A tleap script that builds the chain and sets N, CA, C and O, in Angstrom:
source leaprc.protein.ff14SB
mol = sequence {
  NMET LYS ASN MET THR GLU LYS LYS SER GLU
  PHE LYS LEU PRO ILE GLU ILE LEU TYR PRO
  THR LEU GLU LEU ASP LYS ASP LYS THR VAL
  LEU PRO LYS VAL ASN LEU PRO MET ASN TYR
  LYS GLU ILE VAL PRO LYS PHE TYR ALA GLN
  LYS GLY LYS GLU LYS ILE GLU ASN TYR VAL
  LYS GLY LEU GLU LYS ILE SER GLU ASP LEU
  LEU GLU ILE GLU ILE ASP GLU GLY ASP ILE
  ARG LEU ASN TRP ASP GLU ARG VAL GLY LEU
  ARG ASN ILE SER LEU GLY ILE HIE PRO GLY
  PHE ASP LEU ASN GLU SER GLY LEU PRO HIE
  PHE GLU GLU HIE ASN LEU GLY TRP ARG TYR
  SER ILE LEU ALA TYR MET ILE THR THR LYS
  TYR ILE SER GLU LEU LEU LYS SER CGLU
}
set mol.1.N position { 6.107 -0.870 5.668 }
set mol.1.CA position { 4.901 0.172 6.062 }
set mol.1.C position { 5.871 1.486 5.607 }
set mol.1.O position { 7.094 1.600 5.526 }
set mol.2.N position { 4.681 2.486 5.331 }
set mol.2.CA position { 4.752 3.144 4.437 }
set mol.2.C position { 4.764 4.917 5.585 }
set mol.2.O position { 3.793 5.337 6.214 }
set mol.3.N position { 6.216 5.613 5.504 }
set mol.3.CA position { 6.371 6.285 6.746 }
set mol.3.C position { 4.614 7.425 5.795 }
set mol.3.O position { 4.140 7.713 4.696 }
set mol.4.N position { 4.341 7.647 7.614 }
set mol.4.CA position { 2.469 8.451 7.661 }
set mol.4.C position { 2.988 9.916 6.855 }
set mol.4.O position { 2.239 10.386 5.998 }
set mol.5.N position { 4.223 10.563 7.155 }
set mol.5.CA position { 4.584 11.818 6.612 }
set mol.5.C position { 5.213 11.646 5.624 }
set mol.5.O position { 6.352 12.112 5.634 }
set mol.6.N position { 4.774 10.965 4.458 }
set mol.6.CA position { 5.149 11.248 3.202 }
set mol.6.C position { 4.288 12.101 2.663 }
set mol.6.O position { 3.152 12.304 3.091 }
set mol.7.N position { 5.029 12.868 1.274 }
set mol.7.CA position { 4.061 13.848 0.856 }
set mol.7.C position { 3.349 13.524 0.062 }
set mol.7.O position { 3.821 12.910 -0.896 }
set mol.8.N position { 2.139 13.751 0.106 }
set mol.8.CA position { 1.492 13.193 -1.549 }
set mol.8.C position { 2.108 14.219 -2.722 }
set mol.8.O position { 2.520 15.330 -2.391 }
set mol.9.N position { 2.132 13.888 -3.744 }
set mol.9.CA position { 2.506 13.963 -5.170 }
set mol.9.C position { 1.909 15.742 -5.267 }
set mol.9.O position { 0.712 15.482 -5.153 }
set mol.10.N position { 1.946 17.082 -5.378 }
set mol.10.CA position { 1.715 17.878 -5.876 }
set mol.10.C position { 1.474 17.565 -6.793 }
set mol.10.O position { 2.174 16.658 -7.241 }
set mol.11.N position { -0.031 18.276 -7.951 }
set mol.11.CA position { -0.151 18.712 -8.886 }
set mol.11.C position { 0.967 19.832 -9.885 }
set mol.11.O position { 1.062 20.907 -9.293 }
set mol.12.N position { 1.590 19.819 -10.884 }
set mol.12.CA position { 2.302 20.925 -11.017 }
set mol.12.C position { 1.939 21.479 -12.431 }
set mol.12.O position { 1.459 20.705 -13.260 }
set mol.13.N position { 2.154 22.800 -12.737 }
set mol.13.CA position { 1.508 23.121 -14.009 }
set mol.13.C position { 2.800 23.132 -14.805 }
set mol.13.O position { 3.939 23.092 -14.340 }
set mol.14.N position { 2.393 23.199 -16.247 }
set mol.14.CA position { 3.625 23.259 -17.048 }
set mol.14.C position { 3.883 23.696 -17.049 }
set mol.14.O position { 3.247 24.629 -16.558 }
set mol.15.N position { 5.541 24.093 -17.641 }
set mol.15.CA position { 6.758 25.621 -17.031 }
set mol.15.C position { 6.105 26.526 -18.343 }
set mol.15.O position { 6.856 27.439 -18.685 }
set mol.16.N position { 5.088 26.441 -18.972 }
set mol.16.CA position { 5.042 27.336 -19.738 }
set mol.16.C position { 3.475 27.775 -20.059 }
set mol.16.O position { 2.743 28.215 -20.946 }
set mol.17.N position { 3.503 27.335 -18.689 }
set mol.17.CA position { 2.437 28.140 -18.470 }
set mol.17.C position { 2.325 29.087 -17.464 }
set mol.17.O position { 1.517 29.989 -17.246 }
set mol.18.N position { 3.670 28.534 -16.701 }
set mol.18.CA position { 4.339 29.392 -15.229 }
set mol.18.C position { 4.955 30.737 -15.551 }
set mol.18.O position { 4.780 31.704 -14.810 }
set mol.19.N position { 5.824 30.806 -16.887 }
set mol.19.CA position { 6.526 31.688 -17.046 }
set mol.19.C position { 6.371 32.242 -18.044 }
set mol.19.O position { 5.659 31.647 -18.854 }
set mol.20.N position { 6.993 33.736 -18.508 }
set mol.20.CA position { 6.044 34.602 -19.602 }
set mol.20.C position { 7.666 34.063 -20.671 }
set mol.20.O position { 8.862 34.068 -20.379 }
set mol.21.N position { 6.877 33.633 -22.004 }
set mol.21.CA position { 7.849 33.542 -23.225 }
set mol.21.C position { 7.405 34.597 -24.223 }
set mol.21.O position { 6.531 35.394 -23.883 }
set mol.22.N position { 8.031 34.663 -25.612 }
set mol.22.CA position { 7.687 34.597 -26.763 }
set mol.22.C position { 7.963 33.538 -27.434 }
set mol.22.O position { 8.968 32.831 -27.503 }
set mol.23.N position { 6.455 33.499 -28.161 }
set mol.23.CA position { 5.968 32.575 -28.906 }
set mol.23.C position { 6.743 32.644 -30.626 }
set mol.23.O position { 7.206 33.776 -30.764 }
set mol.24.N position { 6.964 31.877 -31.755 }
set mol.24.CA position { 6.706 32.262 -32.665 }
set mol.24.C position { 4.863 31.490 -33.571 }
set mol.24.O position { 4.164 30.477 -33.584 }
set mol.25.N position { 4.942 32.853 -34.144 }
set mol.25.CA position { 3.289 32.796 -34.086 }
set mol.25.C position { 3.209 32.078 -35.886 }
set mol.25.O position { 4.166 32.478 -36.549 }
set mol.26.N position { 2.423 31.312 -36.526 }
set mol.26.CA position { 2.113 30.824 -37.477 }
set mol.26.C position { 2.487 32.415 -39.044 }
set mol.26.O position { 2.837 32.283 -40.216 }
set mol.27.N position { 2.242 33.418 -38.391 }
set mol.27.CA position { 2.394 33.871 -39.605 }
set mol.27.C position { 3.806 34.714 -39.249 }
set mol.27.O position { 3.688 35.928 -39.412 }
set mol.28.N position { 4.649 34.419 -38.953 }
set mol.28.CA position { 5.477 34.188 -38.771 }
set mol.28.C position { 6.373 36.007 -37.703 }
set mol.28.O position { 7.201 36.845 -38.061 }
set mol.29.N position { 5.788 35.852 -36.750 }
set mol.29.CA position { 5.547 36.955 -36.172 }
set mol.29.C position { 6.056 36.238 -34.405 }
set mol.29.O position { 6.608 35.161 -34.181 }
set mol.30.N position { 5.814 36.829 -33.852 }
set mol.30.CA position { 6.271 36.761 -31.923 }
set mol.30.C position { 5.798 37.191 -31.332 }
set mol.30.O position { 6.074 38.353 -31.036 }
set mol.31.N position { 4.655 36.446 -30.712 }
set mol.31.CA position { 3.820 37.434 -29.818 }
set mol.31.C position { 4.162 36.383 -28.063 }
set mol.31.O position { 4.537 35.257 -27.735 }
set mol.32.N position { 3.728 37.664 -27.415 }
set mol.32.CA position { 4.127 37.120 -26.119 }
set mol.32.C position { 2.834 36.042 -25.346 }
set mol.32.O position { 1.692 35.964 -25.800 }
set mol.33.N position { 3.172 35.516 -24.498 }
set mol.33.CA position { 2.371 34.701 -23.345 }
set mol.33.C position { 2.488 35.047 -22.260 }
set mol.33.O position { 3.628 35.187 -21.819 }
set mol.34.N position { 1.475 35.282 -21.524 }
set mol.34.CA position { 1.938 36.464 -19.856 }
set mol.34.C position { 0.772 35.703 -19.033 }
set mol.34.O position { -0.433 35.827 -19.247 }
set mol.35.N position { 1.216 35.108 -18.309 }
set mol.35.CA position { 0.387 34.843 -17.327 }
set mol.35.C position { 0.164 35.217 -16.493 }
set mol.35.O position { 1.271 35.741 -16.366 }
set mol.36.N position { -0.460 35.572 -15.398 }
set mol.36.CA position { -0.552 36.584 -13.997 }
set mol.36.C position { -0.877 35.295 -12.988 }
set mol.36.O position { -1.665 34.405 -13.306 }
set mol.37.N position { -0.076 35.334 -11.596 }
set mol.37.CA position { -0.194 33.771 -10.521 }
set mol.37.C position { -2.100 34.048 -10.241 }
set mol.37.O position { -2.824 35.039 -10.345 }
set mol.38.N position { -2.226 33.281 -10.035 }
set mol.38.CA position { -4.273 32.829 -9.968 }
set mol.38.C position { -4.107 33.679 -8.840 }
set mol.38.O position { -4.970 34.530 -8.626 }
set mol.39.N position { -3.212 33.583 -8.155 }
set mol.39.CA position { -3.361 34.849 -7.077 }
set mol.39.C position { -3.530 36.102 -6.421 }
set mol.39.O position { -3.572 36.583 -5.288 }
set mol.40.N position { -3.651 36.595 -8.270 }
set mol.40.CA position { -3.307 38.091 -8.416 }
set mol.40.C position { -3.853 39.105 -7.662 }
set mol.40.O position { -3.284 39.990 -7.025 }
set mol.41.N position { -5.247 38.827 -7.838 }
set mol.41.CA position { -6.361 39.565 -7.244 }
set mol.41.C position { -5.583 40.319 -5.680 }
set mol.41.O position { -5.434 41.459 -5.241 }
set mol.42.N position { -5.249 38.951 -5.243 }
set mol.42.CA position { -4.565 39.568 -3.791 }
set mol.42.C position { -3.423 40.122 -2.932 }
set mol.42.O position { -3.008 40.651 -1.901 }
set mol.43.N position { -3.236 39.596 -4.148 }
set mol.43.CA position { -1.216 40.564 -4.052 }
set mol.43.C position { -1.736 42.437 -4.718 }
set mol.43.O position { -1.121 43.437 -4.348 }
set mol.44.N position { -2.846 42.484 -5.625 }
set mol.44.CA position { -2.290 43.521 -6.209 }
set mol.44.C position { -2.944 44.834 -5.159 }
set mol.44.O position { -2.700 45.958 -5.600 }
set mol.45.N position { -3.659 44.792 -3.965 }
set mol.45.CA position { -3.709 45.974 -2.727 }
set mol.45.C position { -2.278 46.161 -2.635 }
set mol.45.O position { -1.947 47.319 -2.889 }
set mol.46.N position { -1.226 45.292 -2.317 }
set mol.46.CA position { 0.306 45.431 -1.498 }
set mol.46.C position { 0.577 45.778 -3.136 }
set mol.46.O position { 1.306 46.754 -2.959 }
set mol.47.N position { 0.505 45.672 -4.293 }
set mol.47.CA position { 1.363 46.033 -5.395 }
set mol.47.C position { 0.931 47.609 -5.287 }
set mol.47.O position { 1.857 48.412 -5.166 }
set mol.48.N position { -0.403 48.107 -5.320 }
set mol.48.CA position { 0.064 49.444 -4.955 }
set mol.48.C position { 0.160 50.266 -3.522 }
set mol.48.O position { 0.473 51.439 -3.318 }
set mol.49.N position { -0.084 49.602 -2.943 }
set mol.49.CA position { 0.400 49.966 -1.478 }
set mol.49.C position { 2.310 50.697 -1.198 }
set mol.49.O position { 2.807 51.582 -0.501 }
set mol.50.N position { 2.892 49.529 -2.361 }
set mol.50.CA position { 4.278 49.079 -2.323 }
set mol.50.C position { 4.717 50.274 -3.620 }
set mol.50.O position { 5.745 50.108 -4.277 }
set mol.51.N position { 3.733 51.533 -3.874 }
set mol.51.CA position { 3.756 51.925 -4.790 }
set mol.51.C position { 4.054 51.266 -6.460 }
set mol.51.O position { 4.617 51.594 -7.505 }
set mol.52.N position { 3.376 50.305 -5.970 }
set mol.52.CA position { 3.942 49.702 -8.067 }
set mol.52.C position { 3.782 50.133 -8.731 }
set mol.52.O position { 4.802 50.341 -9.388 }
set mol.53.N position { 2.315 50.817 -9.409 }
set mol.53.CA position { 1.538 51.846 -10.014 }
set mol.53.C position { 3.096 52.519 -10.871 }
set mol.53.O position { 3.551 52.382 -12.007 }
set mol.54.N position { 3.655 53.456 -9.336 }
set mol.54.CA position { 4.881 54.890 -9.945 }
set mol.54.C position { 5.610 53.520 -10.673 }
set mol.54.O position { 5.740 53.819 -11.860 }
set mol.55.N position { 6.163 52.073 -10.429 }
set mol.55.CA position { 7.357 52.035 -10.392 }
set mol.55.C position { 6.923 51.573 -12.176 }
set mol.55.O position { 7.526 52.087 -13.118 }
set mol.56.N position { 5.943 50.677 -12.346 }
set mol.56.CA position { 5.323 50.009 -13.774 }
set mol.56.C position { 5.830 52.188 -14.785 }
set mol.56.O position { 6.921 52.461 -15.287 }
set mol.57.N position { 4.966 52.872 -14.728 }
set mol.57.CA position { 5.098 54.278 -15.031 }
set mol.57.C position { 6.230 54.405 -15.339 }
set mol.57.O position { 6.457 54.546 -16.540 }
set mol.58.N position { 7.355 54.403 -14.393 }
set mol.58.CA position { 8.482 55.251 -15.019 }
set mol.58.C position { 9.513 54.295 -15.440 }
set mol.58.O position { 10.729 54.350 -15.259 }
set mol.59.N position { 8.830 53.444 -16.012 }
set mol.59.CA position { 9.553 51.388 -16.409 }
set mol.59.C position { 9.142 52.274 -17.628 }
set mol.59.O position { 10.027 52.308 -18.483 }
set mol.60.N position { 8.037 52.992 -17.923 }
set mol.60.CA position { 7.712 53.119 -19.607 }
set mol.60.C position { 7.932 54.540 -19.832 }
set mol.60.O position { 8.535 54.925 -20.834 }
set mol.61.N position { 7.590 55.143 -19.173 }
set mol.61.CA position { 8.763 56.235 -19.464 }
set mol.61.C position { 10.265 56.177 -20.038 }
set mol.61.O position { 10.748 56.947 -20.868 }
set mol.62.N position { 11.012 54.886 -19.291 }
set mol.62.CA position { 12.005 54.941 -19.739 }
set mol.62.C position { 12.043 54.258 -21.033 }
set mol.62.O position { 12.959 54.484 -21.824 }
set mol.63.N position { 11.116 53.450 -21.289 }
set mol.63.CA position { 10.977 52.186 -22.698 }
set mol.63.C position { 11.134 53.453 -23.975 }
set mol.63.O position { 11.868 53.545 -24.959 }
set mol.64.N position { 10.034 54.348 -23.386 }
set mol.64.CA position { 9.408 55.517 -24.770 }
set mol.64.C position { 10.398 56.177 -25.316 }
set mol.64.O position { 10.619 56.371 -26.511 }
set mol.65.N position { 11.389 56.744 -23.762 }
set mol.65.CA position { 12.746 56.984 -24.182 }
set mol.65.C position { 13.938 56.244 -25.414 }
set mol.65.O position { 14.628 56.731 -26.310 }
set mol.66.N position { 13.753 55.030 -24.956 }
set mol.66.CA position { 15.021 54.070 -25.753 }
set mol.66.C position { 14.251 53.186 -27.200 }
set mol.66.O position { 14.737 52.492 -28.093 }
set mol.67.N position { 13.057 53.561 -26.929 }
set mol.67.CA position { 12.507 52.889 -27.644 }
set mol.67.C position { 12.430 53.176 -29.423 }
set mol.67.O position { 11.624 52.417 -29.961 }
set mol.68.N position { 12.703 53.548 -29.793 }
set mol.68.CA position { 13.421 54.180 -31.196 }
set mol.68.C position { 15.269 53.088 -31.838 }
set mol.68.O position { 15.841 52.488 -32.748 }
set mol.69.N position { 15.317 53.528 -30.579 }
set mol.69.CA position { 17.091 52.788 -31.011 }
set mol.69.C position { 16.576 51.292 -30.317 }
set mol.69.O position { 17.096 50.271 -30.766 }
set mol.70.N position { 15.944 51.220 -29.639 }
set mol.70.CA position { 16.013 49.596 -29.458 }
set mol.70.C position { 15.131 48.484 -30.821 }
set mol.70.O position { 15.391 47.567 -31.600 }
set mol.71.N position { 14.039 49.322 -30.406 }
set mol.71.CA position { 13.156 48.603 -31.908 }
set mol.71.C position { 12.967 49.285 -32.769 }
set mol.71.O position { 12.081 48.991 -33.571 }
set mol.72.N position { 13.828 50.605 -32.947 }
set mol.72.CA position { 13.472 51.168 -34.457 }
set mol.72.C position { 12.109 51.413 -34.394 }
set mol.72.O position { 11.750 51.472 -35.570 }
set mol.73.N position { 10.609 51.687 -33.265 }
set mol.73.CA position { 9.773 52.200 -33.575 }
set mol.73.C position { 9.629 53.089 -33.079 }
set mol.73.O position { 9.740 53.075 -31.853 }
set mol.74.N position { 9.252 54.539 -33.880 }
set mol.74.CA position { 8.955 56.195 -32.725 }
set mol.74.C position { 7.910 55.964 -32.111 }
set mol.74.O position { 6.792 55.703 -32.554 }
set mol.75.N position { 8.298 56.066 -30.988 }
set mol.75.CA position { 7.280 56.663 -29.848 }
set mol.75.C position { 7.464 57.352 -29.003 }
set mol.75.O position { 8.417 57.187 -28.243 }
set mol.76.N position { 6.361 58.611 -28.846 }
set mol.76.CA position { 6.610 59.763 -28.379 }
set mol.76.C position { 6.039 59.691 -26.912 }
set mol.76.O position { 5.028 59.070 -26.584 }
set mol.77.N position { 6.757 60.339 -26.185 }
set mol.77.CA position { 5.937 60.225 -24.677 }
set mol.77.C position { 4.834 60.201 -24.569 }
set mol.77.O position { 4.311 61.167 -25.123 }
set mol.78.N position { 4.035 59.423 -24.020 }
set mol.78.CA position { 2.883 59.262 -23.448 }
set mol.78.C position { 1.827 58.523 -24.551 }
set mol.78.O position { 0.608 58.492 -24.384 }
set mol.79.N position { 2.704 57.794 -25.984 }
set mol.79.CA position { 2.060 56.788 -26.573 }
set mol.79.C position { 1.803 55.847 -25.624 }
set mol.79.O position { 0.625 55.786 -25.271 }
set mol.80.N position { 2.473 55.191 -25.175 }
set mol.80.CA position { 1.974 53.997 -24.287 }
set mol.80.C position { 1.424 54.743 -23.523 }
set mol.80.O position { 1.665 55.866 -23.080 }
set mol.81.N position { 0.139 53.530 -23.324 }
set mol.81.CA position { -1.449 54.382 -22.082 }
set mol.81.C position { -1.293 53.240 -21.329 }
set mol.81.O position { -1.720 52.221 -21.872 }
set mol.82.N position { -0.770 53.104 -20.159 }
set mol.82.CA position { -1.407 51.629 -19.212 }
set mol.82.C position { -2.968 51.558 -19.140 }
set mol.82.O position { -3.482 52.116 -20.109 }
set mol.83.N position { -3.632 51.159 -18.479 }
set mol.83.CA position { -5.262 51.277 -17.460 }
set mol.83.C position { -5.194 50.199 -16.690 }
set mol.83.O position { -5.107 48.971 -16.680 }
set mol.84.N position { -5.266 51.113 -16.080 }
set mol.84.CA position { -4.918 50.296 -14.050 }
set mol.84.C position { -6.672 50.551 -13.717 }
set mol.84.O position { -7.389 51.448 -14.161 }
set mol.85.N position { -7.002 49.518 -12.864 }
set mol.85.CA position { -7.812 49.140 -12.000 }
set mol.85.C position { -7.939 48.570 -11.075 }
set mol.85.O position { -7.765 47.361 -10.923 }
set mol.86.N position { -8.381 49.630 -10.020 }
set mol.86.CA position { -8.410 49.241 -8.532 }
set mol.86.C position { -7.884 47.708 -7.554 }
set mol.86.O position { -7.195 47.390 -6.585 }
set mol.87.N position { -9.051 46.928 -8.953 }
set mol.87.CA position { -9.113 45.649 -7.959 }
set mol.87.C position { -8.131 44.740 -8.725 }
set mol.87.O position { -7.363 44.193 -7.934 }
set mol.88.N position { -7.926 44.429 -9.912 }
set mol.88.CA position { -7.201 43.561 -10.832 }
set mol.88.C position { -5.674 44.273 -10.957 }
set mol.88.O position { -4.691 43.655 -11.366 }
set mol.89.N position { -5.660 45.543 -10.574 }
set mol.89.CA position { -4.164 45.717 -11.017 }
set mol.89.C position { -4.264 46.359 -13.311 }
set mol.89.O position { -5.163 46.872 -13.977 }
set mol.90.N position { -2.816 45.904 -13.649 }
set mol.90.CA position { -3.058 46.705 -15.262 }
set mol.90.C position { -4.154 45.713 -15.655 }
set mol.90.O position { -4.403 44.520 -15.483 }
set mol.91.N position { -4.513 46.426 -16.065 }
set mol.91.CA position { -6.084 45.781 -17.066 }
set mol.91.C position { -5.697 46.297 -18.423 }
set mol.91.O position { -6.683 45.946 -19.070 }
set mol.92.N position { -4.852 46.939 -19.323 }
set mol.92.CA position { -4.574 47.144 -20.462 }
set mol.92.C position { -2.978 47.913 -21.015 }
set mol.92.O position { -2.136 48.421 -20.275 }
set mol.93.N position { -2.946 47.843 -21.876 }
set mol.93.CA position { -1.601 48.158 -22.545 }
set mol.93.C position { -1.717 48.741 -23.742 }
set mol.93.O position { -1.394 48.087 -24.734 }
set mol.94.N position { -2.126 49.879 -23.861 }
set mol.94.CA position { -2.414 50.517 -25.475 }
set mol.94.C position { -0.817 51.162 -26.403 }
set mol.94.O position { -0.216 52.218 -26.208 }
set mol.95.N position { -0.621 50.448 -27.046 }
set mol.95.CA position { 1.187 51.162 -27.630 }
set mol.95.C position { 0.940 51.793 -29.321 }
set mol.95.O position { 1.551 51.531 -30.357 }
set mol.96.N position { -0.276 52.758 -29.040 }
set mol.96.CA position { -0.646 53.336 -30.337 }
set mol.96.C position { -1.919 53.535 -30.480 }
set mol.96.O position { -2.815 53.523 -29.635 }
set mol.97.N position { -1.960 53.795 -32.049 }
set mol.97.CA position { -3.455 53.852 -31.854 }
set mol.97.C position { -4.391 52.341 -32.268 }
set mol.97.O position { -5.554 52.263 -31.871 }
set mol.98.N position { -3.879 51.393 -32.940 }
set mol.98.CA position { -3.850 50.146 -32.768 }
set mol.98.C position { -3.836 49.007 -31.954 }
set mol.98.O position { -4.730 48.486 -31.285 }
set mol.99.N position { -2.549 48.685 -32.146 }
set mol.99.CA position { -2.150 47.706 -30.873 }
set mol.99.C position { -2.459 47.711 -29.568 }
set mol.99.O position { -2.956 48.711 -29.050 }
set mol.100.N position { -2.126 46.269 -28.683 }
set mol.100.CA position { -2.802 46.524 -27.548 }
set mol.100.C position { -2.749 44.995 -26.587 }
set mol.100.O position { -3.010 44.034 -27.311 }
set mol.101.N position { -2.533 44.700 -25.476 }
set mol.101.CA position { -2.196 43.635 -25.088 }
set mol.101.C position { -3.447 43.871 -24.009 }
set mol.101.O position { -3.894 45.017 -23.957 }
set mol.102.N position { -4.030 42.874 -23.159 }
set mol.102.CA position { -5.612 43.217 -22.499 }
set mol.102.C position { -5.575 41.963 -21.361 }
set mol.102.O position { -5.443 40.748 -21.505 }
set mol.103.N position { -5.711 42.614 -20.446 }
set mol.103.CA position { -6.429 41.512 -19.380 }
set mol.103.C position { -7.203 40.854 -19.621 }
set mol.103.O position { -8.317 41.359 -19.480 }
set mol.104.N position { -7.181 39.030 -20.235 }
set mol.104.CA position { -7.643 38.520 -20.018 }
set mol.104.C position { -8.360 37.411 -18.808 }
set mol.104.O position { -7.952 36.270 -19.028 }
set mol.105.N position { -9.332 37.473 -17.578 }
set mol.105.CA position { -9.453 36.859 -16.304 }
set mol.105.C position { -10.628 35.915 -16.872 }
set mol.105.O position { -11.480 35.495 -16.090 }
set mol.106.N position { -10.656 35.666 -17.908 }
set mol.106.CA position { -11.472 33.999 -17.914 }
set mol.106.C position { -10.234 32.584 -17.961 }
set mol.106.O position { -9.339 32.468 -18.798 }
set mol.107.N position { -10.432 31.942 -17.185 }
set mol.107.CA position { -9.930 30.618 -16.395 }
set mol.107.C position { -8.639 31.233 -16.402 }
set mol.107.O position { -8.658 32.397 -16.002 }
set mol.108.N position { -7.496 30.774 -16.750 }
set mol.108.CA position { -5.750 30.932 -16.085 }
set mol.108.C position { -6.435 32.660 -16.504 }
set mol.108.O position { -7.059 33.097 -17.470 }
set mol.109.N position { -5.999 33.177 -15.408 }
set mol.109.CA position { -5.694 35.061 -16.253 }
set mol.109.C position { -4.520 35.199 -16.942 }
set mol.109.O position { -3.696 34.295 -16.807 }
set mol.110.N position { -4.240 36.190 -17.697 }
set mol.110.CA position { -3.165 36.187 -19.230 }
set mol.110.C position { -3.663 37.145 -19.456 }
set mol.110.O position { -4.810 37.491 -19.171 }
set mol.111.N position { -2.796 37.744 -20.044 }
set mol.111.CA position { -2.859 38.851 -21.552 }
set mol.111.C position { -2.991 38.627 -22.656 }
set mol.111.O position { -2.653 37.453 -22.802 }
set mol.112.N position { -3.294 39.048 -23.604 }
set mol.112.CA position { -3.893 38.602 -25.177 }
set mol.112.C position { -4.215 39.568 -25.906 }
set mol.112.O position { -5.201 40.290 -26.054 }
set mol.113.N position { -2.859 39.420 -26.491 }
set mol.113.CA position { -2.563 40.378 -27.604 }
set mol.113.C position { -3.664 40.974 -28.941 }
set mol.113.O position { -4.286 40.012 -29.394 }
set mol.114.N position { -3.954 42.022 -29.500 }
set mol.114.CA position { -4.326 42.872 -30.555 }
set mol.114.C position { -3.726 43.713 -31.234 }
set mol.114.O position { -3.537 44.910 -31.019 }
set mol.115.N position { -3.350 42.907 -32.273 }
set mol.115.CA position { -2.567 44.052 -33.576 }
set mol.115.C position { -1.661 44.320 -33.533 }
set mol.115.O position { -1.329 45.366 -34.091 }
set mol.116.N position { -0.305 43.188 -32.539 }
set mol.116.CA position { 0.880 43.315 -32.184 }
set mol.116.C position { 1.830 43.115 -33.228 }
set mol.116.O position { 1.811 41.884 -33.250 }
set mol.117.N position { 2.725 43.475 -34.191 }
set mol.117.CA position { 3.383 42.935 -34.223 }
set mol.117.C position { 4.865 42.868 -33.615 }
set mol.117.O position { 4.993 43.012 -32.399 }
set mol.118.N position { 5.691 42.710 -34.211 }
set mol.118.CA position { 6.985 41.285 -33.239 }
set mol.118.C position { 7.545 43.161 -32.632 }
set mol.118.O position { 7.948 43.058 -31.474 }
set mol.119.N position { 7.603 44.162 -32.969 }
set mol.119.CA position { 8.159 45.485 -32.301 }
set mol.119.C position { 7.371 45.821 -31.083 }
set mol.119.O position { 7.845 46.279 -30.043 }
set mol.120.N position { 5.971 45.513 -31.345 }
set mol.120.CA position { 5.456 46.019 -30.310 }
set mol.120.C position { 4.689 44.608 -29.399 }
set mol.120.O position { 3.746 44.755 -28.622 }
set mol.121.N position { 5.393 43.189 -29.740 }
set mol.121.CA position { 5.229 42.437 -28.979 }
set mol.121.C position { 6.559 42.402 -27.430 }
set mol.121.O position { 6.641 42.196 -26.219 }
set mol.122.N position { 7.198 42.701 -28.410 }
set mol.122.CA position { 8.399 42.969 -27.292 }
set mol.122.C position { 8.258 44.070 -26.322 }
set mol.122.O position { 8.665 44.012 -25.162 }
set mol.123.N position { 7.764 44.901 -26.767 }
set mol.123.CA position { 7.199 46.109 -25.941 }
set mol.123.C position { 6.506 45.678 -24.797 }
set mol.123.O position { 6.996 45.815 -23.676 }
set mol.124.N position { 5.159 45.056 -25.031 }
set mol.124.CA position { 4.046 44.424 -24.395 }
set mol.124.C position { 4.863 43.208 -23.499 }
set mol.124.O position { 4.536 42.988 -22.333 }
set mol.125.N position { 5.494 42.769 -23.887 }
set mol.125.CA position { 6.202 42.037 -23.200 }
set mol.125.C position { 7.272 42.674 -21.716 }
set mol.125.O position { 7.000 42.791 -20.521 }
set mol.126.N position { 8.342 42.927 -22.394 }
set mol.126.CA position { 8.561 43.711 -21.451 }
set mol.126.C position { 8.023 44.459 -20.741 }
set mol.126.O position { 8.446 44.464 -19.585 }
set mol.127.N position { 7.092 45.231 -21.015 }
set mol.127.CA position { 5.546 46.071 -19.562 }
set mol.127.C position { 5.391 44.882 -18.841 }
set mol.127.O position { 6.026 44.737 -17.796 }
set mol.128.N position { 4.400 43.737 -19.381 }
set mol.128.CA position { 4.238 42.757 -18.763 }
set mol.128.C position { 5.010 42.591 -17.708 }
set mol.128.O position { 4.803 43.090 -16.602 }
set mol.129.N position { 5.976 41.847 -18.031 }
set mol.129.CA position { 6.675 41.225 -17.515 }
set mol.129.C position { 7.698 41.751 -16.267 }
set mol.129.O position { 8.159 41.076 -15.346 }
set mol.130.N position { 7.897 43.241 -16.571 }
set mol.130.CA position { 8.348 44.272 -15.356 }
set mol.130.C position { 6.969 44.046 -14.331 }
set mol.130.O position { 7.094 43.535 -13.218 }
set mol.131.N position { 6.170 44.322 -14.660 }
set mol.131.CA position { 4.628 43.970 -13.822 }
set mol.131.C position { 4.560 43.353 -12.559 }
set mol.131.O position { 4.633 43.706 -11.382 }
set mol.132.N position { 4.336 41.932 -13.430 }
set mol.132.CA position { 4.505 40.481 -12.550 }
set mol.132.C position { 5.906 40.302 -12.058 }
set mol.132.O position { 6.044 39.300 -11.356 }
set mol.133.N position { 6.981 41.023 -12.249 }
set mol.133.CA position { 8.001 41.225 -11.574 }
set mol.133.C position { 7.442 41.686 -9.630 }
set mol.133.O position { 7.451 41.068 -8.565 }
set mol.134.N position { 7.016 43.121 -10.087 }
set mol.134.CA position { 6.979 44.074 -9.326 }
set mol.134.C position { 5.377 43.543 -7.796 }
set mol.134.O position { 5.073 43.789 -6.628 }
set mol.135.N position { 4.877 42.686 -9.070 }
set mol.135.CA position { 3.602 42.413 -8.546 }
set mol.135.C position { 4.415 41.187 -7.093 }
set mol.135.O position { 4.330 41.224 -5.866 }
set mol.136.N position { 4.914 40.536 -7.756 }
set mol.136.CA position { 5.478 38.807 -7.210 }
set mol.136.C position { 5.756 39.682 -5.810 }
set mol.136.O position { 5.103 39.712 -4.767 }
set mol.137.N position { 7.327 40.578 -6.305 }
set mol.137.CA position { 7.330 41.271 -4.948 }
set mol.137.C position { 6.682 42.205 -3.470 }
set mol.137.O position { 7.084 42.581 -2.369 }
set mol.138.N position { 5.605 42.249 -4.203 }
set mol.138.CA position { 4.890 42.849 -3.284 }
set mol.138.C position { 3.915 41.413 -2.545 }
set mol.138.O position { 2.824 41.688 -2.045 }
set mol.139.N position { 4.267 40.358 -2.537 }
set mol.139.CA position { 3.739 39.211 -2.314 }
set mol.139.C position { 4.194 39.275 -0.931 }
set mol.139.O position { 3.950 38.350 -0.156 }
savepdb mol mol.pdb
quit
């Protein structure tokens, strides 16, 4: 007789969905693949209450100072712009005139790149993974 307290097997998401990665693209560049937790909207108010937004903005100021040495791209103070939304948290990262990383809420919530080369991909990856880390600490 089977033990009635046995747990049923739980559905598990593939590891590449759970953790952010940098993927090689067909155009021989690196693109960030960054998904948010499914319950991110529930965590956002706690994130704001725990000064998460300020932590991310200070992190970005630090990145602006070291980006030229780190990635050989010239970024002036204020060139990295974060677009915040009270309901969903970080909505967009603008990295100059063209490159950016936008929240896509359809399906599994994730960030979607536009016009990122490998250097800007690394910056976008660094910012979004720091954001998700702070978001999860707020949970």
